[in-house]
N, C-alpha and C positions, 0 to 999 in steps of 0.2 A: 504495499500499501504505499509504503512511503518513498519508493523508487519512481512507482504511478503520478504523485504528486509532485515532486521534485523534474518529472519531467514534463508535468503541463506546466509547472512553471515558468522551465526552459523556453519550453513552445509558444508561452504567452510573450515573455520576453522578445526573443526573437521575433512575434507577431505586430510588438508594438515597433522596434526597431523598425524592422519593413517598414512599415505603415507610415512610420516618422519620415525615411527615405525615400520613400513615393511620396511624400507631401511636398516633402522639400524641394526633388527633383521639381513635381511640379511647379511651385511657385518659382521655381530660377529659372526657367524654360517660358514664363510666361510674361515678363518683363513689363506688370503691370506698376508694378512700382521700381524704387533705385532700389539698389541690394548692398547692404551695409555691409563694406569690408576692411576688418583690421589686420594691420598690420604690425608683429613682433618685433623688433630685435633685437634678436640673442647674443650673448656677448661668446664665442663660439672659439675661441681665443684667450687667454689672459695675456697682456698690457694693456698697457697707456694710449698707444695709435688705438686700438679697438675701441677702449672706454670712450673716449675724444669723439671719436667720427661714430660713432652711436648716440652720444649726447646732445650732437649739431644738427642731428636730423631733427624735421619738425615736416609737417604736410604738405609744407609746398615740397618737400623733396619728393612728392611722387606724386606732382600735382599733376604730371605727362599721364600718370595710366587715365586717371578720370578724365582728360581729353580722350587720349584713345579711344575709350569708348563711346563717347556721345558723338568723335566721328563716323566712327564705322558702323554705327548704331545707326547714325542717317540717313548713312546708306542704303542699308534696308528698312526705312519706312521704319525703323521702330527709332519714336522720335521724345523720346522722357530727356527732358533737361539734364539729369547728371544719374544713365543708367546708370552709374556706381559712386557710392560713397566712400572716400576714403578715410581713414582715421588711426593715427600711432600714439600706441601702446609706448606707456616707458620698458628703458630695456629689462633683458630676463636675464640672470645670469646660470638658470640650472638651464640642463640642456633634456633635449629630449631624448629621445630610445633611441640608436645607433640602427640604421635601416641595415635589415637581416642581407649577405653575402651574398646567398641565398633565392631565389624568385619562389621556392616551394608554399604552398600553398597552406601545409600549418605555420610556418615559421614566419609566414608574412600577414597570418590570418593572428597568430600571438599580435606579430609587432602591430597591427590595426589598433585591436586591443587593450595593450599598452602606450599607445599614441592619443588614444582617445581620453585615457586616466588621465594621462600629462598636459594635455590640453586642456580638458576640464580642472586640472589641479591650479595650472599658471596662468589659464584666458581669462582669468576675471579681473580685472580693474576698475573700481567703482566708477571711475568720471569716464569713459565708455560707456557709448549709446552700444545697446546687444548687438553681435556682429549676427551680418547671417553666414561670411567666410571670415577662417582665422587665416592669413600667411604672415607662420616663424620663418625672419632671415636668419638665418644663421648667416653675422657676420666672423673675418679671418682677414688674415693675412694675403698680400697675393701671393699663389702658387706656379707652381709651372702648365703648362697648355695637356689641358687632358688627367693633370693629377685630383682636382677638386671634386668633390661627393656630388653625384648625382642630385639630382633638383626631382621633387615630386608634388602630385596634385593628386587630392584623394575626395573622389565623386560624394563618397558616400560617408564620408567622414563628413565634406565642407570647411576639410585644411589641404595646406598644405608645408612644405618646407621645405626654403631657399638658400641652396649657400652658395654664397655671396661676399664678394672681395671690395672689405671696407677702406674705398679708398672715392675720392671724387668724379679722377679721372676713369673708374669702373660705376657709378650710379646709372651712368646711361643704356648700361648694355644690364646690370643689378634689376631695372623695370623691362627690359625684355622678358629677363626668366621672371619677372614674377608674376608680370602679363600674361608671360605662355603656362604658367599652374595654374591660373588664376583663369584659363581657357580649358582644362583639362577638371577642374573640379563642377565647369556648369557645364560638362557632357563630353567637351570636344577630347578629339582624339591627332596623336602622333598625326604627322605627313613628312615623314623623312626615315631616311634609311641610318637607322640607329649603328651600323656597320663602317659606313664611311661620310653622313652628316648628310647627305644629298638630298635636297628636296625631291620628292616624289608629285611627279605631274600623274594627274593635272593640277590636283588639289592641293596638291608643297609649292606651288609655284601663283604669285600674288595675280598675274596676266597671262592664265594658258591661251588665252587668245591671238597673242600678241605675234608677231609676221616681222620677220622671224622671232619664235620663242624666243630665244637663246642671243645677245643678256637682260634677264629680267630687271627692270629698272628699282625694285623694291622687294621683299621679304611678307611669303603668308606666315603670319604669327605661330603655325603650327608645323610649317614648313624649316622653319626657326633662324631661315638665311636666306642669300641673295642669288641665286641660281646666276652663273654667267655663262655657262655651257649647260650640255647635258652631264654634264662627270667633275665640275667644277663650282664652288662658291666660294662667298665671304659672306662676312656679316654685316648685317645693318645697322650704321653709328648709331641710331638711336629708335627712339617708335614709331618716329615723323617717317623712317623707313618702312614700317610694316602696315599691312593691312591685314582683315578680315576676309577671306576669303569665302567662296559661295557653299561650298563644301563645310567647310566651318561655321557659318552663319546661319547653317539648317542644323546642323549637331547642338546645337545650341539656344536654338527656337527663336533666332532673328528671323524665318525664311520657312 
């Protein structure tokens, strides 16, 4: 009898979680009102430089994200004055659970549960408006190309982990990564080859109807890069060099 009660309780919890996720996804894709995005700077490494940089940030430091969403949403007939509202939290010193090195279902599920608990424990700041999405930005020193830990956006949890460099020179690139992971949370999929970073046509190109198709002049936000040929690319300088393509617009509910 106790075992049946325990199973019933677990099934009830799972049903509530699934129902909450469905409602959240439905609300996100409706775009009936602005989404509140809380950005949490996390001091991922010790040192005064990291702390000084995090303390120097304000909401204006991430204004380009809101401007990008407004401009791109209007291209698809979404005329909200502010599709997203970005607010900045105070810096955190507690690190989130490390991402699993393997992508096995059990390890990913366990990490997700730990991350949900960590986000709940560390994401509550009384001076912030209730957030629809929480983005934890792990600021650290610069590293050689390819050594930065991957960033993730978890749709079912409405949170993201972004590894970023604590440097004014990298601020524009950090905003591109934040926006990319935010799009994942909203339901968008990657549109590049994970082996070499090459945007995959047509969805990974900003303008797949361009003639000739290469070189592209902008990056599709989920393609992540500006394709200069069928097998070469360059990084966009800022969000001003990025667009939301048709495939991504469909995935997040703009079409």
